[in-house]
N, CA, C and O atoms as a MOPAC input file, in Angstrom:
PM7 MOZYME 1SCF
protein

 N     -9.61700 1   -33.96400 1     5.61000 1
 C     -8.65700 1   -32.74300 1     4.78600 1
 C     -7.70000 1   -33.06900 1     4.94300 1
 O     -7.56500 1   -33.19900 1     6.16000 1
 N     -6.47600 1   -33.42400 1     4.24300 1
 C     -5.20000 1   -33.47200 1     3.33000 1
 C     -4.27700 1   -31.89100 1     2.66700 1
 O     -4.14500 1   -31.16700 1     1.68000 1
 N     -3.81200 1   -32.12200 1     4.17000 1
 C     -3.16900 1   -29.74700 1     4.44600 1
 C     -1.84700 1   -29.93400 1     3.65200 1
 O     -1.11700 1   -30.52400 1     4.44900 1
 N     -1.26300 1   -29.76900 1     2.67600 1
 C      0.19700 1   -29.81400 1     2.48600 1
 C      0.77200 1   -27.78900 1     2.18100 1
 O      0.31200 1   -26.95500 1     1.40100 1
 N      1.70400 1   -27.71200 1     3.02200 1
 C      2.18400 1   -26.14800 1     2.61000 1
 C      3.74000 1   -26.22000 1     2.60000 1
 O      4.26900 1   -26.73800 1     3.58400 1
 N      4.35400 1   -25.85600 1     1.81500 1
 C      5.18900 1   -25.15000 1     1.61600 1
 C      6.14100 1   -23.85700 1     1.50300 1
 O      6.35300 1   -23.50400 1     0.34300 1
 N      6.55300 1   -23.34100 1     2.18600 1
 C      6.55900 1   -21.64100 1     3.16200 1
 C      8.36200 1   -21.50800 1     1.95500 1
 O      9.28700 1   -22.30500 1     2.11100 1
 N      8.39300 1   -20.45900 1     0.99500 1
 C      9.48900 1   -20.19900 1     0.98100 1
 C      9.89600 1   -18.54500 1     1.05200 1
 O      9.30700 1   -17.57900 1     0.56800 1
 N     11.02600 1   -18.61200 1     1.77700 1
 C     11.32600 1   -17.29000 1     2.13200 1
 C     12.28700 1   -16.26400 1     0.94000 1
 O     13.49200 1   -16.45000 1     1.11100 1
 N     11.98000 1   -15.26800 1    -0.17600 1
 C     13.11100 1   -15.38600 1    -0.74300 1
 C     12.96600 1   -13.12100 1    -0.00200 1
 O     11.91100 1   -12.51900 1     0.20100 1
 N     14.36600 1   -12.57000 1     0.16900 1
 C     14.12200 1   -11.70000 1     0.50200 1
 C     14.31300 1   -10.55200 1    -1.28900 1
 O     15.42400 1   -10.08700 1    -1.54000 1
 N     13.43300 1   -10.35800 1    -2.01100 1
 C     13.80700 1    -9.63200 1    -2.41100 1
 C     13.22800 1    -7.83400 1    -2.81800 1
 O     12.23900 1    -7.55100 1    -3.49300 1
 N     14.31900 1    -6.73400 1    -2.08600 1
 C     13.67100 1    -5.59000 1    -2.56800 1
 C     13.23400 1    -5.01300 1    -1.32000 1
 O     12.77900 1    -3.87000 1    -1.26900 1
 N     13.39800 1    -6.02500 1     0.04200 1
 C     12.46600 1    -5.72000 1     1.66300 1
 C     11.12100 1    -6.40400 1     0.88500 1
 O     10.13800 1    -5.70600 1     1.13000 1
 N     10.85900 1    -7.30600 1     0.21100 1
 C      9.62100 1    -8.26200 1    -0.16100 1
 C      9.73300 1    -9.60000 1     0.12200 1
 O     10.49600 1   -10.31900 1    -0.52500 1
 N      9.04600 1   -10.01300 1     1.02900 1
 C      8.69600 1   -11.42500 1     1.18300 1
 C      7.60100 1   -11.89400 1     0.72600 1
 O      6.43900 1   -11.52100 1     0.89000 1
 N      8.32500 1   -13.27300 1    -0.23000 1
 C      7.83400 1   -14.03000 1    -1.00500 1
 C      7.01800 1   -15.36100 1    -0.21600 1
 O      7.85500 1   -15.95700 1     0.46000 1
 N      5.91000 1   -15.88100 1    -0.12100 1
 C      5.51700 1   -16.72600 1     0.38200 1
 C      5.08000 1   -17.85300 1    -0.76100 1
 O      4.18600 1   -17.16000 1    -1.24500 1
 N      5.04700 1   -18.84500 1    -1.40800 1
 C      4.36100 1   -20.24500 1    -1.78700 1
 C      3.28500 1   -21.01600 1    -1.02000 1
 O      3.95400 1   -21.44300 1    -0.07900 1
 N      2.11200 1   -21.43800 1    -0.84000 1
 C      1.11300 1   -21.73300 1    -0.50500 1
 C      0.66700 1   -22.74100 1    -1.10700 1
 O      0.31400 1   -22.31500 1    -2.20700 1
 N      0.43100 1   -24.03000 1    -1.04300 1
 C     -0.49600 1   -25.02000 1    -2.10500 1
 C     -1.20400 1   -25.79900 1    -1.18900 1
 O     -0.59600 1   -26.54600 1    -0.42300 1
 N     -2.29400 1   -25.71800 1    -1.18000 1
 C     -3.55800 1   -26.85500 1    -0.36000 1
 C     -3.62300 1   -28.02000 1    -1.15400 1
 O     -3.55100 1   -27.81000 1    -2.36500 1
 N     -3.72000 1   -28.98200 1    -0.85500 1
 C     -4.34000 1   -30.56400 1    -1.58900 1
 C     -5.30200 1   -32.00600 1    -0.61900 1
 O     -4.85400 1   -32.84100 1     0.16700 1
 N     -6.44600 1   -31.82400 1    -1.02400 1
 C     -7.52200 1   -32.23900 1    -0.84200 1
 C     -8.63000 1   -33.28700 1    -1.53000 1
 O     -8.68500 1   -33.49400 1    -2.74200 1
 N     -9.59700 1   -33.97600 1    -0.42800 1
 C    -10.44600 1   -34.52300 1    -2.03300 1
 C    -11.14200 1   -33.01400 1    -1.78000 1
 O    -11.04600 1   -31.98700 1    -1.10900 1
 N    -11.79100 1   -33.56600 1    -2.66400 1
 C    -13.37000 1   -32.27300 1    -3.35300 1
 C    -13.93000 1   -32.09400 1    -2.40200 1
 O    -13.76400 1   -32.95100 1    -1.53400 1
 N    -15.19500 1   -30.49800 1    -1.96000 1
 C    -15.91500 1   -30.75000 1    -1.46600 1
 C    -15.71200 1   -30.90000 1     0.17300 1
 O    -16.46200 1   -31.25600 1     1.08300 1
 N    -14.11500 1   -30.38600 1     0.09500 1
 C    -14.31200 1   -30.44100 1     1.68900 1
 C    -13.32800 1   -29.06600 1     2.77200 1
 O    -12.73100 1   -29.25100 1     3.83300 1
 N    -13.50100 1   -27.70800 1     1.94700 1
 C    -14.32600 1   -26.62300 1     1.95500 1
 C    -12.43100 1   -25.86000 1     1.83800 1
 O    -12.40600 1   -24.67200 1     2.16200 1
 N    -11.31200 1   -26.34000 1     1.51200 1
 C     -9.83200 1   -26.43800 1     0.79100 1
 C    -10.53400 1   -24.07700 1     0.75100 1
 O    -10.00300 1   -23.03700 1     1.14300 1
 N    -11.85300 1   -24.40700 1     0.06400 1
 C    -11.43000 1   -22.71000 1    -0.64600 1
 C    -11.93800 1   -22.04600 1     0.36900 1
 O    -11.88700 1   -20.81800 1     0.30200 1
 N    -12.47400 1   -22.60200 1     1.40900 1
 C    -13.39400 1   -21.48100 1     2.20000 1
 C    -12.09700 1   -21.12900 1     2.44300 1
 O    -11.73500 1   -20.16900 1     1.76300 1
 N    -11.14300 1   -21.65300 1     3.30200 1
 C    -10.21400 1   -20.70700 1     3.61100 1
 C    -10.06900 1   -19.58200 1     3.55700 1
 O    -10.24700 1   -18.73600 1     4.43400 1
 N     -9.37500 1   -19.35900 1     1.41000 1
 C     -9.36400 1   -17.61600 1     1.14900 1
 C    -10.35100 1   -16.99800 1     1.67300 1
 O    -10.32600 1   -16.08100 1     2.49400 1
 N    -11.71900 1   -17.79800 1     0.91600 1
 C    -12.44400 1   -16.76200 1     1.09500 1
 C    -13.02500 1   -15.87300 1     2.20300 1
 O    -13.69300 1   -14.85500 1     2.02100 1
 N    -12.65500 1   -16.43400 1     3.42800 1
 C    -12.98900 1   -16.40200 1     4.59900 1
 C    -12.07300 1   -14.96200 1     5.23600 1
 O    -12.18300 1   -14.63500 1     6.41800 1

């Protein structure tokens, strides 16, 4: 599984925002990471 991630930390009113993207072949368990 190919995993690509990019973290962006932005301070906005004391909150940290993080963006995450996962790219890979179909049916390799990408959704399982979020469902666990």
